C-alpha positions in Angstrom: 77.9 135.4 100.1 77.2 139.1 100.7 79.8 141.8 100.1 79.9 142.7 103.8 80.7 139.0 104.6 83.7 139.1 102.2 84.8 142.4 103.7 84.7 140.9 107.2 86.7 137.8 106.2 89.3 139.9 104.4 89.6 142.2 107.5 90.2 139.3 109.8 92.8 137.8 107.4 94.6 141.2 107.1 94.7 141.6 110.9 96.4 138.2 111.2 98.8 138.6 108.3 99.8 142.3 108.6 100.2 145.2 106.2 103.2 143.6 104.4 101.1 140.7 103.1 98.2 143.1 102.3 100.5 145.2 100.1 102.1 142.2 98.5 98.7 140.7 97.6 97.6 143.9 95.8 100.9 143.9 93.8 100.4 140.3 92.8 96.7 141.0 91.9 97.8 143.8 89.6 100.4 141.6 88.0 98.0 138.6 87.7 94.9 140.3 86.4 96.1 141.0 82.8 98.0 137.7 82.6 95.0 135.7 83.6 92.9 137.3 80.9 95.7 137.1 78.3 96.5 133.4 78.9 92.8 132.6 78.6 92.3 134.4 75.3 95.5 132.9 73.9 94.3 129.4 74.9 91.1 129.8 72.9 88.7 130.0 75.9 86.6 132.9 77.4 88.6 135.4 79.4 86.6 134.8 82.5 88.0 131.2 82.8 91.5 132.6 83.3 90.2 134.7 86.2 88.5 131.6 87.7 91.8 129.7 87.6 93.6 132.7 89.2 90.9 132.8 91.9 91.3 129.1 92.6 95.1 129.4 92.6 94.8 132.0 95.4 91.9 130.7 97.5 92.5 126.9 97.2 96.1 126.2 96.3 97.2 129.4 98.2 95.7 128.2 101.4 97.3 124.7 101.4 100.8 123.9 102.6 103.7 123.4 100.3 105.5 126.5 99.2 104.5 129.4 101.4 105.2 132.3 99.0 104.8 131.1 95.4 101.6 132.1 93.6 99.6 129.9 91.3 97.3 130.6 88.4 97.0 130.2 84.6 100.5 130.1 83.0 101.9 131.0 79.6 103.8 127.8 79.7 100.7 125.7 79.3 99.0 128.0 76.7 100.2 126.0 73.7 99.1 122.6 75.2 95.7 123.9 76.3 95.1 125.5 72.9 95.9 122.2 71.1 93.6 120.3 73.5 90.7 122.7 73.0 91.1 122.6 69.3 91.3 118.8 69.3 88.6 117.8 71.9 86.5 121.0 72.1 86.1 123.5 74.9 83.6 121.3 76.7 86.3 118.7 77.3 88.6 121.2 79.1 87.1 120.6 82.5 87.6 116.8 82.5 91.1 117.2 81.2 92.1 119.5 84.0 90.2 117.4 86.6 92.1 114.3 85.5 95.4 116.2 85.6 94.6 117.4 89.1 93.9 113.8 90.3 97.2 112.6 88.8 99.0 115.4 90.6 97.3 114.4 93.9 98.3 110.8 93.4 101.9 111.8 92.7 102.0 113.9 95.9 100.4 111.2 98.1 103.0 108.7 96.7 105.7 111.2 97.6 107.1 111.4 94.1 107.5 115.2 94.1 111.2 115.2 94.6 111.7 113.0 91.5 110.7 115.9 89.3 114.0 117.5 90.3 115.8 114.6 88.5 114.5 115.7 85.1 117.2 117.1 82.9 117.3 120.9 83.2 118.2 121.1 79.4 114.9 119.3 78.6 112.9 121.6 80.8 114.6 124.7 79.3 114.1 123.3 75.8 110.4 122.7 76.6 110.0 126.2 77.8 111.9 127.6 74.8 109.8 125.6 72.4 106.6 126.8 74.1 107.9 130.4 74.0 108.7 130.2 70.3 105.3 128.8 69.4 103.6 131.3 71.7 105.4 134.3 70.2 104.8 133.1 66.6 101.1 132.6 67.3 100.5 135.8 69.2 102.2 137.9 66.6 99.2 137.1 64.4 96.8 138.1 67.2 98.7 141.4 67.5 97.7 142.1 64.0 94.1 140.8 64.4 94.9 138.0 61.9 93.8 134.4 62.4 96.7 132.1 63.4 97.7 128.9 61.5 97.2 125.7 63.4 100.7 124.2 63.7 103.9 125.7 65.1 105.7 125.2 61.8 102.9 126.8 59.9 102.9 129.8 62.2 106.6 130.4 61.6 106.3 129.9 57.8 103.3 132.3 57.6 105.3 135.1 59.2 106.8 135.9 55.8 103.5 136.9 54.3 102.0 138.3 57.5 102.9 142.0 57.0 100.5 142.4 54.1 97.5 141.0 56.1 97.8 142.8 59.5 95.5 145.5 60.7 97.9 148.5 61.2 96.1 150.0 64.3 96.0 146.6 66.0 99.7 145.9 65.3 100.6 149.4 66.6 98.6 148.7 69.8 100.3 145.4 70.4 103.7 146.8 69.5 103.2 149.7 72.0 102.3 147.2 74.7 105.5 145.3 74.1 107.5 148.5 74.2 106.0 149.5 77.6 106.7 146.0 79.0 110.4 146.3 77.9 111.0 149.9 79.0 108.9 150.4 82.1 110.8 148.0 84.4 114.0 150.0 83.8 112.5 152.7 86.1 112.6 150.6 89.2 110.7 153.0 91.4 107.8 153.3 88.9 107.8 149.5 88.3 107.4 148.8 92.0 104.5 151.2 92.2 102.7 150.0 89.0 103.5 146.6 87.5 104.5 146.7 83.9 101.8 144.3 82.6 99.0 146.3 84.3 100.4 149.6 82.9 100.9 148.3 79.4 97.4 146.8 79.1 95.8 149.7 81.0 97.3 152.3 78.6 96.3 150.3 75.5 92.7 149.9 76.9 92.5 153.6 77.7 93.7 154.6 74.3 91.2 152.1 72.7 88.3 153.5 74.6 89.3 157.1 74.3 89.8 157.1 70.6 87.4 154.3 69.8 90.2 152.4 67.9 89.1 149.9 65.3 90.6 146.8 67.1 89.1 143.6 68.3 88.4 143.6 72.0 87.9 140.9 74.6 84.5 139.3 74.4 82.7 139.4 77.8 80.2 136.5 78.4 79.7 136.6 82.1 81.0 134.3 84.8 77.9 132.1 85.1 77.8 131.6 81.4 81.3 130.3 81.0 81.6 128.1 84.1 80.7 124.6 82.9 81.3 121.6 85.2 82.1 118.3 83.3 79.0 116.2 82.6 78.8 112.4 82.9 79.4 112.1 79.2 82.5 114.2 79.5 83.9 112.0 82.2 83.4 109.0 79.9 86.0 110.5 77.6 88.7 109.6 80.1 88.6 106.1 78.5 90.0 107.6 75.2 93.7 107.0 74.7 94.3 110.5 73.3 92.4 112.2 76.2 94.4 110.1 78.7 97.7 111.2 77.0 96.6 114.8 77.2 95.7 114.4 80.9 99.2 113.0 81.7 100.9 115.7 79.7 98.9 118.4 81.6 99.8 116.8 84.9 103.5 116.2 84.3 104.2 119.6 82.6 102.2 121.6 85.2 103.9 119.7 88.0 107.4 120.2 86.6 106.8 123.9 86.0 105.4 124.4 89.5 108.2 122.5 91.3 110.9 124.3 89.2 109.2 127.6 90.1 109.2 126.5 93.8 113.0 125.9 93.7 113.5 129.3 92.1 111.3 131.1 94.7 113.2 129.4 97.5 116.3 131.1 96.3 114.6 134.5 96.6 113.8 134.4 100.3 115.2 133.0 103.6 112.0 131.5 104.9 110.8 127.9 105.1 111.7 125.8 102.1 109.2 124.1 99.8 107.9 120.6 100.7 107.6 119.3 97.1 105.1 116.5 97.9 102.8 118.9 99.7 103.1 121.4 96.9 102.1 118.7 94.4 99.0 117.9 96.5 98.2 121.7 96.7 98.6 122.0 92.9 96.5 118.8 92.3 93.7 120.0 94.6 93.7 123.4 92.8 93.5 121.7 89.4 90.8 119.3 90.5 88.7 122.3 91.6 89.5 124.1 88.3 88.4 121.0 86.4 85.1 120.9 88.3 84.5 124.5 87.3 85.6 123.9 83.6 88.5 126.4 83.9 92.1 126.5 82.7 94.8 124.4 84.4 96.9 126.2 87.0 100.6 126.0 87.8 102.9 128.0 90.1 104.0 131.1 88.1 107.5 132.5 88.7 106.5 136.1 87.5 103.8 136.4 90.1 105.7 134.5 92.8 108.8 136.8 92.4 106.5 139.8 92.5 105.1 138.5 95.7 108.5 138.0 97.4 109.9 141.3 96.2 106.8 143.1 97.5 107.6 141.9 101.0 105.2 139.0 101.5 105.8 137.1 104.7 103.1 134.4 104.8 100.7 132.6 102.5 98.1 135.2 103.3 99.3 137.4 100.5 98.5 134.8 97.8 95.1 134.0 99.4 94.3 137.7 99.4 95.3 138.1 95.7 92.7 135.4 95.0 90.1 137.5 97.0 90.9 140.6 94.9 90.5 138.6 91.7 87.2 137.3 92.9 86.0 140.8 93.8 87.0 142.2 90.4 85.3 139.3 88.6 82.1 139.7 90.6 81.9 143.5 90.5 83.7 144.8 87.4 83.5 142.1 84.6 82.5 144.7 82.0 86.0 146.2 82.3 87.2 143.2 80.3 85.3 144.4 77.3 87.5 147.4 77.0 90.8 145.5 76.7 92.1 145.1 73.1 93.1 141.6 72.1 96.2 143.0 70.5 97.4 144.3 73.8 97.0 140.9 75.4 98.8 139.4 72.5 101.7 141.8 73.0 101.7 140.8 76.7 102.1 137.1 75.7 104.7 137.8 73.0 106.8 139.4 75.8 106.1 136.5 78.1 106.9 134.0 75.4 110.2 135.7 74.5 111.2 135.5 78.2 110.7 131.7 78.1 113.6 131.4 75.5 116.9 131.3 77.5 118.9 133.3 74.9 121.6 134.4 77.4 121.9 131.1 79.1 122.3 129.2 75.8 125.6 130.8 75.0 127.1 130.0 78.3 125.7 126.5 78.1 127.2 125.9 74.7 130.6 126.9 75.9 130.5 124.8 79.1 128.3 121.8 78.1 127.6 121.5 74.4 125.8 118.2 74.8 123.2 119.9 77.1 122.9 122.8 74.6 122.1 120.3 71.9 119.4 118.6 74.0 117.9 122.0 74.7 117.9 123.0 71.0 116.5 119.7 69.7 113.7 119.7 72.3 112.7 123.2 71.3 112.8 122.5 67.6 110.8 119.2 68.0 108.1 121.1 69.9 107.9 123.8 67.1 107.7 121.4 64.2 105.6 118.7 66.1 103.8 119.3 69.3 104.6 119.7 73.0 104.2 116.1 74.1 106.2 114.7 71.3 108.9 117.3 71.7 109.3 116.6 75.4 109.6 112.8 74.7 112.3 113.5 72.1 114.1 115.7 74.5 113.9 113.1 77.3 115.1 110.3 75.0 118.0 112.4 73.8 119.0 113.3 77.4 119.0 109.7 78.4 121.1 108.8 75.4 123.5 111.6 76.1 123.8 110.5 79.8 124.4 106.9 78.7 127.2 108.0 76.3 128.8 110.2 79.0 129.0 107.5 81.6 130.1 104.7 79.2 133.7 105.6 79.1 136.0 102.6 78.7 139.8 102.7 78.5 142.0 99.9 77.3 145.6 99.7 78.7 148.2 97.4 77.3 151.5 96.3 78.9 154.1 94.2 77.1 155.9 91.9 79.5 158.1 90.3 76.8 158.2 86.5 77.1 155.5 86.6 79.7 153.0 88.0 77.1 150.8 91.0 77.0 148.6 92.3 79.8 145.5 94.1 78.7 143.5 96.0 81.4 140.0 97.3 80.6 138.9 100.1 82.9 135.6 102.1 83.1 132.0 101.3 82.0 131.8 98.7 79.1 128.5 99.3 77.3 127.3 98.7 73.8 127.9 102.4 73.0 131.7 101.8 73.4 131.8 98.3 72.0 133.4 99.3 68.7 136.3 101.1 70.5 136.8 98.1 72.8 136.8 95.5 70.0 139.1 97.6 67.8 141.7 97.7 70.6 141.5 93.9 71.3 141.6 92.9 67.7 144.7 95.0 67.1 146.7 92.8 69.5 149.4 90.5 68.0 148.0 87.0 67.3 151.2 85.2 68.2 151.4 86.4 71.8 149.8 85.2 75.0 147.3 87.8 76.3 146.1 88.2 79.9 142.8 90.1 79.9 142.2 91.9 83.2 138.6 93.1 83.8 138.9 94.0 87.4 138.9 97.8 86.6 135.4 97.6 85.0 132.7 99.1 87.1 129.9 97.9 84.8 129.7 95.5 81.9 126.4 95.2 80.0 125.3 92.0 78.2 126.4 93.2 74.8 130.0 93.8 75.9 130.1 90.6 78.0 129.0 88.5 75.0 131.5 90.4 72.7 134.4 89.7 75.1 133.5 86.0 75.4 133.3 85.8 71.6 136.6 87.5 71.1 138.3 85.2 73.6 136.8 82.1 71.9 137.8 83.3 68.5 141.4 84.0 69.6 141.7 80.6 71.2 140.2 78.9 68.1 142.9 80.6 66.1 145.6 79.1 68.3 146.1 82.2 70.4 146.3 82.0 74.1 144.0 84.1 76.4 143.8 84.2 80.1 140.9 86.2 81.6 140.9 87.7 85.1 138.1 89.6 86.8 140.4 91.0 89.5 143.4 93.2 89.2 146.7 91.9 90.4 
């Protein structure tokens, strides 16, 4: 396609969408550009693949119905999982993993299962993001100092003790200055609206690196055509491997959860049309399928870019489509600019992004109001750090289910002494195996020489373990010459 054709298409889109969407698209482009590159480098793949995913997020997912204002692209939340997958299966398998994840998302959307992602425990999701953030920060601190990072999350944390003696001072200073700009620049709201903090931070670091020829590692530029690698027939055959299938499912579920939680957050930022979760899943699945065909990174909806889009005044989906156009133009015309960017600056960008994934402020309030939820969050995060993302999420989900079962299994035993008429025992609530010790302790404490009337009409649920235990208690009491009358209805 010629440049003039692209210009004509953009002109028609701008005429239909208006100046508000045009301005918003430029803001989102400036926010997305350094993040696309940074996520790709941190994931262990060429920087250009991050831009490809950003382009697909704008031109493909952005054009489809679902959530009208949220913006998709490569996300820091998937960096750890992608890095582990690339390390385990090789970069050549990335395309088939992302393609498979996209097809799973498409199936979930077609089956109208999008709304069920809202049933996932918020504590598990926050714990997942916190664990990802901790591993991301720990890993990128090494990159800030131009030092190779250990493989596992636990090794990354343990190695921080000896890290100061190994870092390259200039690289660490570059990364630290990037983080400082990211923290301080948004405090000047007028300036932050004009120039996004990520662009300014990476731009200043790149300018200083080029101007003073700083001895730091820079982004390696390979060229778009050299890095785009569609999956081969042999790669598709790897979908029969159990480990590959598990990674595909993990990609799909985590990307879907992050996208739909982002959609819910974006809906609270504007008064326009609400998100259709099933259509959004189809849009995300279509985008990931295209990314997989191109051998690029997986995409999700990204709250940072989406919030920037809304706050910049976007009104329609044209803003996110146009941001994909600007990424495409940059990738086609100015790829050599990537070679000026210091890796330490991108690492600083991701250290800042990873730190924001850890809900430090929310954790205190959660502990005061719902300690059980705070425990689920903490255990999920720790399990991800010492294990891996998939295992950590499974641990968190199992703990959340166990906590819910414990919370709803309240059972209360009431006794009323009627004198010569005996003792009435009323069992109220949910009788499950989790409360069985409490129930049996109360029943076995009853006098053995009195008649007992056991009323179970107040029970809303009795599981098999409790039913068997109650039958056994009644039989044992009658065998010991005690008298028991059982009623399933209250008088």
